[in-house]
N, C-alpha and C positions, 0 to 999 in steps of 0.2 A: 474220624476224619471224613470230611466231606469228598465224596468221590469224582465231584465235578472239577477236576484238577488236571495235571499233566496229561494223563493217560486217556481222559475223556475230551481233550481239547478239539482234536480233529473232528471227532464225531458231533459234538456241538455245534462247531462252525459249518459242517455239513448241513446240518438241521437248520440252521439260521439262514444260510445261502438259499435253501429250497423256498424260504419264505421272503424273501428279499425283492422288493419291487424295482421297479426302475428309479424310484426316488426312495432309498432307503430309510430316509427320516420319517418318511411318510407312513410307515408301517408300524401300527400299535403292536402288532403281535412280535415283531422284531425287537421293539422296544422292551417290551415285557420279558422277553428271552434274555436280552441284555442284562437287564436289572436284576434277574434271578441269578446270574452267576457271580460268583465271588470274586474271581479274577478280572483285571482290567481290560476292557475291550472298547477300542474306537474303530470308526470306519472313516477313511480318507478318501479324497478325490484324488485326480491325476495332479492337481496342483499342491498335494499334501495339505488341503485344508480338512479340518476335521468337521464332518457332516453329520456325526452320530456318536454317541458314547454313553457307556453305562454307568451305574452309581459308583461302582469301584473305581471307575478311573477318575470320577469327579472327587472322591475322596481321596485318592493318591494325589491329586494335583492341588488340592485346598483352594479350590476356585469357584465362583459362581458359575451357573450354566451359561449365561449370555458372555462370560470372558473365555469359555472354551471353544462354543461352536463358531466355525468360520475360522478360527486361528489355525496357524500352521502346527503341526505335530511337533515338528523338530524345535521349534521355539518353546512350546509349553512343557515337553518332555525333556529336552536336552540342552535348553538355554543358548541355542545358536541362532543366528540369522540367515541360515542356508541350509539346504539339504544335508543331511549327515554323510560323510564320506563313505561310509560302508552301509549306507541305506540298500536294502534289497527290494524296496517298493517297485522302483523302476522296472527291475528284472521281471517282477510279477507282472506288471502292466504289459510288459512286452511278450512274455512267453507263457504267461499264467501258470508259471511252476510255483508251487507254495513252500518256500524255503522257510529254515527255522535258524535262529542264532541267538547267542547271548550277549547282552549289552549292560553297560552299568549305566543308571539313570542319573544324570548329574544335578538335576534339580532337587533330588532329595538329600537331606542331610545325612541319611545313613548310606548314601552311595549305593542303593540296593541293586542287586542283580537280578536282571528279569530273563526268562527265555522267552522269545517272541516269535509267534506265528503269524505269516502273511498269507491270507487266502483272498483270492480274486472273486470278485462278483461282476457275471456276465450278464449283458442286455439280451433280447431276443435274437440280436444280430451276431452274437458271439463277442461283442466289443466288451473289453473290461474298462469300466468307468469309475469304479470303487475297489477298495481293499479293505477286508476286515483284518485289524491288527489285534492278535490276542496275546496279552501279557502275563505271564506266570512269574511270581516274585519267589525266586529260588534263593533267595539270601540267606535263610536259615539252612537249607538243605546243603549250599555249598560250604557255609562255615562248619557244618558239622562234619561233611567230608574231609575237610582241611584239617579240622581238629583229629579226626581219626588218623589221616596220615602222618600228622606231626606226633601223635602217640606211638605210631607204630616205628616211626624214625627214631624217636627217644629210646625206644625200647632196645633197637638195633645199637644205639650208642650204648647203653648200658652193658648189652652183651660183650661188646667189642672192648670196653672199658675194663670189665672183669677179667677178660682174658689176657689183655695186655699191660695192665698196670704193673704186675709182677715183673714182666720181661723189661719194661722200661726202668723200673727202678734199679734193677742189677747193674747197667752200665753207669746210671746216675750216681750210685754208691761208690762205685769205683773211681769215677771222676772226682767225687767229692773227697775220697781219701787221698787222691793223688795230690790235689789242691792243698789239702790241709797239710801234707807232707812237705810241698814245696814253700809253703808260707813259713814252715819252721826252718828250713834249709836256707832261705833268703831273707831272714828277718831283719837284714841290715840295708835292705835296697828298697827304698819307699816306693819306686815305681812298680817294681814286681809286685810288691804287697798290696798296691792299689788295684791292679788288675786281676791278683789272684782273688783278692776280696770280692771284686765284681763277678767273678767266675763262681765262686762259693754261692753268692746271693743268688745267681741265675740257675745255678744248679738246684737250690732250695727251692725256688719258684718253680722250675719244671716239676719237681717232685710233688708240689702241691697241686699242680695243674693236672698231673697223671691221677693223683688221688681223689680229685673232685672233677673228673671229667663229666659226671652227671650233673655239674653246675649248670650245663646248659638248659636242664629242666628245672633244678631246685637250688639255685645258688644259695650257699650258706655263709652268711656274713659274720665276720669277727669285728665287733665294733669296740674299739678302745675309748681313749680319752679323745676330746676334741683337738683337732690338729689343722695345720693350713694344706690347703691343696696344693700349693707351689710346690711343696717337697716331693709329692708322688708325681707330679707332672714333670719336673726337672729331672728326676731319676728316669722317667721314661723317654724323655728326650734325649739323655745320655746313652740310653742302651740303642736307640736308632739312629744314632748321629753318624755312625760309619755308614749307614745306607745312604744317607742324604749326601755324605762327603763323596762318596765314590759316584754318585749321579750329578755331581755339581749343583745341589739343591741347598739354597740359601734358606735358613730357618731364622725367622723373627718372631721374637718373644715379647709380647706386651701385657705383663701381669700388674694387677692392681696392689700395690703394697698393703693397701688398707682391708683386704679381703678379711673376712672372720674366720675363725677356727670352725670348724664343723666336724661331725661324728661320721666317719665313713670307714670301709674295709680298705685299707691302703694298698694291700695285694691285688685286690680285685679291680679298684679303680686304677691301679698301674696297669693291670692286664687291658683295661678298656682303653687307655691312652695309648699304648703300644700298639694296640691293633689298629686304631685309627691313625695313628702316625705312619705306620707301615703301609696302609691303605693309601694315604696321601702321598708317600714315595712312589709306590707302585703306579700311580696314577699319572705321574710325571716321566716323560719318555727320557730326557736328558736334559738338563739345566732346567731351573724354575724355581719357584718359590713357595715356603709355606709360611704362612702366618699363624700364630699361636697366641691366643687371646684370654685371659682371666678377668672377669667384671662379675658385679652383682647384677641380676635381672629379675624383674618381675614378671611372673607368668600366673594366670588363673587366681590372681590375688595374693600370691606367696612369693616370697624372696628366695632366689636360687644362687648359689655360687656357678657360674656357668663359663665353662671352657670351651672356646669355638677353635677349630683347626681348619684352616682354609688353604687350600691348594689351587694352583693354577694350570691343573693337569688337563687331561681329556674330558672330564665331567661324566655325566650318567646318562645313557641312552633312555628315551621315554619308555621304552618296553620294559625296561629293567627298574624303574624307579619303584614301582608296587611291590617288588618281590626281594628287596635288599635284605630283610630281616627274616626272610623264610630260610628254615633249616636246610642245608644241602643245596641251596641256589648259589651258584657263583659265576662270575664273568671272568674269572682267571683259569689259565689254562691248568694250572697244578693247585688250584684252590680246593678247600674242603667244603665250603659253603657254611661253616659253622661260626665263624668269627664274629659277623654282625649280629646274629641271633643271640649269642652269649653277651655280647655287649648289651643289647637290649634288654635281656633279664637281668644282668647285673644292675643297670641304672634303674629299671623297675623296681627290683627288690630294695634298693635304697629310698624308694619314693621319688626318685629323679626321672630324667626324661633324656632321650637323645633324638635329634632331628638331623635328616640328611637333605640337604637343598642344593639344586643346580644354582650356579652362579653364571655371570656372562662369561666368565673364563672360570673353569674348574669347578670345585665342590666344596662346600661348607658343611662340616658336621658340628653341632652345637650340642653339648652334653652339659645339664644341670644337675646339682645335688642340693636338696632343701637346706635352708638356714633355720636350725631348729636348736 
């Protein structure tokens, strides 16, 4: 590994600064040092114009030299027409303090993460007219750190699951036995039979969830014959209907009657729908509407059966939008932070997708299963 990386950046920049003249772009030594460093470097003036840059910076921007020199750094790097809100260059110009920060570059399709150092270049009068900006790509490092943290969290889930599954099953078995007894006792009452049947069905579902708690990491699918998605969706709506009723939430359902039959794990997809529907109910304080739509949608050249759940609740804060599927990340006071991560894994294991988007009012969650 090249040692001209994070640990050596300040030393390299001090070396550059010693050789920087009043006009840094006129220094062939500085340009030679710049081009010998594998990380992106640029020099900006007080107007945020780029006066010098190295080959790594040019390779990152995928532009010709004449397109870069003299342009604003915020336009080329972050695709904005004004200085970045969190730009630290102004502070460096004022007090010569070289801060560092981590930023996501929006220009790049990969949305790469950079750790950025800002170092002032002073003239003989102590005036700071230029700043060296050193950008270290830490995307892979952060990804590996995140994967490691995720693995540790999943290990904790596995340990908790092993210790608690047995204890969970004991009361579930007792409830199932009681429901079975009552089914026999009140076999002449259709209404009681209906609700006891629902209780037994959900007890069985809870038992499956307890047994497959590690499905957050490796969901196991049970794929039977091709069936309609409408049945699983309507069962899920029945289960959360009481929550909507208590909060005066109107649920509108628009299902295409011509949706094709597809193959999917009904129990797991039902788990997905229940999770999203409950989240939609939670997002609405009191009185509101949830629209549920089922249709055929084409994405990436493939046809999907897509179910969209749109609520008119409080929506998602910008700072939360990128973390919604992270394990243990939750915005709810009593949330576990596992629900959406499990939803994503289940949809992915089916070859499908899930997207969450803020609307003008509320949130829309779109889930698709492939038509194969």
